N, C-alpha and C positions, 0 to 999 in steps of 0.2 A: 864710575857706573853712570850714564845718563838717565834723565826721566824716561820711563817706558821700558827700560831693561829690567830683568829679574834674575836675582840670585837666589835659587832656590836650594835649602839643605834638606836631604830625605835620608832617613835611617831607616832601612828595611833588614830585618834579622833572618828571613826565610824565604824560600822560593816564591811562595804564594805572595808575601809582601813585595819582593822584587817585582813581581808582575804587575802588581798593582800601582807601585811606584811608576813602572814604565808607562802604563797607560795613563797615568796622572801626568806625567810630563808631555806625552804626546798631545793630550788634549790641552794642556796649556799653551803650547806653543802658538797656535793661531789665535789665541785669546790675549796673548801679552803684545803690548805695542812694538817692543824693540827685541835686545837679543835675551835669551834664557840659557843661564849656565846652571850646572847642578853640582853640588857638593854632598859629600857625606859617605855612608855605606850601603852598598847593595850588590847585586849580582849582575849576570849577563843582560837581563833585561834593561836596567838602569844604565850599566855601562855602555849599552848600544845607543843610550840616548845622551851620552856625553860624560856620565860619572865617571870618575878615576877613584874607586872605593879606598877608603883608609886602611883597610885590611880585608882578607879573605872572609866574607861574610858567613861562611858555612860553619865558623866557629862558633856562632850564636844560635845554630840549629841544635837546641837543646830541649828536651821534653821531661817533664816530671821533677818532681822536688828534688830527688836524688841526683839526678843529672845536672841540676843548677848547683847543690852543694858541692859537687865534685870538681865543677869549672869555675867555683868561685873566685879564686885568686886572679885567674886570668881575664874573668869576666870584668872584675874590679878595674883591673888595668886597662882593658879596652873601654869601659865607661869613661874613665878619666881622658884617655887619649882622644876619644871622639867629642867628648864636650869640649875640651881644650882647642881642638881643631875647628869647631863650628864657631865658638867665641871668636877665635882669631880671625875667621872668615867673615864675620859679621855679615850674614845673609839677610835676605828681606823677609823670608819667612820660613819656617821649619816645620816639616811634616814627619812625623814618627809614625811608622806602620807596624802594627802587630808587635809580637815579641816584647811584652811589657816588661818583663823582668829586666830587659836591657834598656829599651827606648825611653821608658818612663824616667829612668834614673838619670840618663843623660839630659832629658827635657828639664828635670828640677834643676841641675846643675846650670845649665844654659840659661834658665829664665831667671836665677840670682844675679849672673852677670850681665845679662842682656833683657831687662825687666819689660822692655817695649817690643820685643821681638813676637810677633804672632806665631803661635804654636799650634798646629793642628794634627789630632790622632787619628789617623785612618785605620780603621777596624777597631771596634768598641771593645775593650777588655770584658771578660766574661763576669760581669759583676752579677748577673743573674744567676750564676751558678754557684759562686762562693766568694767571700770576702765582699760583700756588698758595700762595706765603708770605703772601698777604692774610688767609688763614685763620686763621692763629695771631695774626697782628699785630691782628686784631679784639679778640682777649680784653680787653684793657685798657679798652676803652671800649663794648663790647656785651655785654649780659646774656644775650640770647637771640636767636636767628634764627628766622624764620618762613620755610620754604621752601615755595615753590609747584611744585617738582619732586620726585617721589617718591624719586629717587636722592641728593639733596643731603645729607640727614642722615648717610647713611653716608660720603659723601665729606668732609663737615665733620669727622666724628669721626676719620677716618684721618690728615686733615691738622693735627688739634689745633687746631681753631676752637671757638667757642662753643656750647654747648649749642643743637641745631637740631632743630626740629620739622616735618613736613611738614602743612601744614594745607589742602592742597588748592589747585588752580588755579581762578580764577574762570570762565576759558572752559568749565570742564567742567560748570558749572551755569548758564551764560549761557542766557537763554530762547531768544534769537537761534538760538545754536549748536544748541540742542536741537530747536528747529522744523526748522531745515535738515537737521539728522541723521535727523529723522523723515521727512522728505521724500525724502531720498537712499535711505533703506531702502525706502521705499514705491516708488520708481522701479525700484530694483534687483529688488525681489520681483515688480514687474510687468513686468520686462524692457523697461521704457519709455524707458531711456537710449540714447543713441547713435542716435537715428533721427529726424533728422540730428543729428550730435555738436555740443556746445556747449562751447566752450573759453574758460575766464577768463584774462584777462591781468593780472597783479597785479605791476606794477613797483616798487611801494612807495609810501610816503606823503612822502618827502623828495624835494627837488628832485634832489638829488646822485644818489640811487638810479634816479630815474625817467629822468634824462638819460643815465646808464650802461646802463641795462637796456632801455628801451623801443624803441630802435632795431633791437636783436637779437630781441625779442619781434616787433616788425613783419616782420622777415625769415622768422621761423618762421611768422607767420600765412600770409605771401606762400606760402611753400612749402607748407602744410598745404592752402591753397585750391586749389593747382595740382592737388594729388593727391586732394582731396577738395571737389568744386566747392559743396556744400551746408554745409560747415562754418560755424558761426556763431562770432562772437568777441565777448564781452563784457568790457568795461574800466571797472569802476567805479573812482572816485577819490574824492578829499576836495575840498571846495569851494575851498581855498587853491591847490590844484595843477591845477585844472580848465583854466586857461589855458594852462600849460605842456604837458600833456597833448594838448590840441588843436592846440598849435602843432607838437608832434612828430610828431603823426599825420597832420597835414593833407596831406603829399605821398603818404601810403601810398596804394598802389594797392586794397588790401583796408582798407575803413573798418571799424573795430569799433563796436560800439556802445557809446557813452560815456555813463556815467550817474553821478549826483554825489549823495553824502550816503549817511548809514548805512542807510536803508530801501532804497534803491536797491543798495546792496551785498550786503544779505541776500536780497533778491530774485534778484539776479544768482547768488549762491552757490546758492540752491535749484534755479535752472535749470540750471546748470553740470553737465557729465559730468566734467571734469578741468580742472585748473589748472597755469598756468605762472607761477611767483610769486618775488618778492624773498625771499631767506632771511630770516627772522626770525620773529616771534611768530605771523605769519599761517600760516606753515606748520603749526604745531601747531593753529590755528584750523581750517584745513581738514581735518587729521588727525582732529580731534574731531567735525567736521561730516560726516565720511565722504565726501570728496571727493579721489580720487586727485589728486596734485601732483608737479610737478618744481619743484625748487629752484635758483634762480640767483643769484648775487651778484657784483659787481666791487668790490672793496675799493679804498679810498683808498691813495695811495703810501705812506704812513708806515706803515700796516698791512702792506702788502706787503714793506717792509722789516724788519718785526717778525716776520714769520711762523714764525721758528724758535722763538719763545717761546711760541707756542700750541700747547697740548698735547694739546687735544682731537681725537678721530679723526673727528667730524663735527660740522658747525654746525647741523644739522636736529636740533630738540628731539624730534620722534618717533622719531628713531633711537636717541637717548640713553635715552629712557624704554624702549623695546623692547629696547636692548641689540644691536642688529643693523641692518644697512641697510634701511630700509624704504623711504626716499623717496630716489630719486636726486638727486644733487648735481652741479653745473656751476658752476664759479669761475673768474672772470677770464678769460684767454685759452682756457680750455678750453668756453667757451661757444660753441657752434656750432649755428645755427639748424637746419641738416640732423639734428643729433642730437635737438635738442630737439622737432623735428617729428616723428621716428620714435618718440620715447617717446609723444608725445602720441597717435600713432595706436594705440598698445598700449593707453592708459590710456582712451581713448574707445571701446573695443570690448569684447566679451566674451572677454577673453584671459586666460591664466594669469599675467600679469604685473600686472592689474587686480585679479584675484582675490587675488593674494599680497599686493598693497598694502593691500587692504581687511582682509585677515585681521590684517595688522601694526597696523592702526589700531584694530582690535577689542581687540587687546593692550595698545595705549596706553590705550585708553579703560579697561579693567578696572584696570591698575595706576595709573591718576590718581584712581579713586573713592575716596570718603571717605564717612564716616557723617554728618558735619555739614557744611554750607555754609563755605567758607574764611572768610568774615567772622566767623562765628560762633566756630569753632575758634580763630582769632587772637584774638578778643576775650578768650577765656577765659584764654589763656596769657598775655595781657598783664597780665591781674589776678592771675594766679598769680605773675608776676614782681614786680609791685608789691608783692603781701602778703608775698614772701619777703624783699625788702629793707626793706619798711617794715610790719612786721607791725602788725595792727590798724587800718590806714589806713581799710580799708572794711568 
């Protein structure tokens, strides 16, 4: 490999990480003086940028301690396989993206064999939520962290973690989010919403989430329809969960409009006046799109046992960014369809509650704004870290 060429190792364990990795590679190409080659683990986005993944990265799509334990033997095997492949390839820089149960273990092994290899962590681990000691423990094997939430650099500095820079969240510049946001502003200005009201039901994309939450969402829809006969219910889902969603909703008296796939999801977002959603990234997605939302979640039994170790005051990212409760949250046994229904009534009408939430969402939008797209900002920092550890490489 000649001077100016770049061999980039990337490990992405989920769809969101794969998209971040693909954006990063696209932004790197015009900044690199020579050829850019990509090795590691990823999905369709990174493969479109030239990656031949070491294995199907969907194996790493695990959530919750119980799932990690169930898949631990195969996870350990994949950690060793990935680390050995990267060490053998001897890349110029390694970028690990999210999925810390996997990516950080790989990074530690690689650092021992290649101590001079620059390692960048894209997506800050949630040290602000639990196990804050992870921040300082990252220093031996991570040179820089690329944060996607604006409060994370300050948290990392306070906890003694690696240097951290906020590069922006890809959702804040996502074309679909921007289109829905414009549509929601248009509806609000025209006073077109809530006639009749349209409610989004978003029970998550994992079977465990759907199984736990969707029955309560169904009871909520039943109560809302009894109080508002013309209320409409939209339930977009992903192809692999369509069968489960249809099975659970089959006996419902109130039939939601079930749609499948990304295009249908964004159409549903554009038509919605408010949403009830599983706690997660979708809450931020809705906030940035300007759709009022109630967050709900039922944790698995192991997380419930460990709840005292969770330090954060809220699980809703918009609340963390705004630094006050913007989105109402209902967790575990506190999820009551009657409460969700009455919140939905307030959020699908021109009420002080709706206006207050939308004002909070505007604060979130302003705090997450960046001068450059996240991929470009991330790419420049990756090259800065490389040049700092290997001067004159590019």
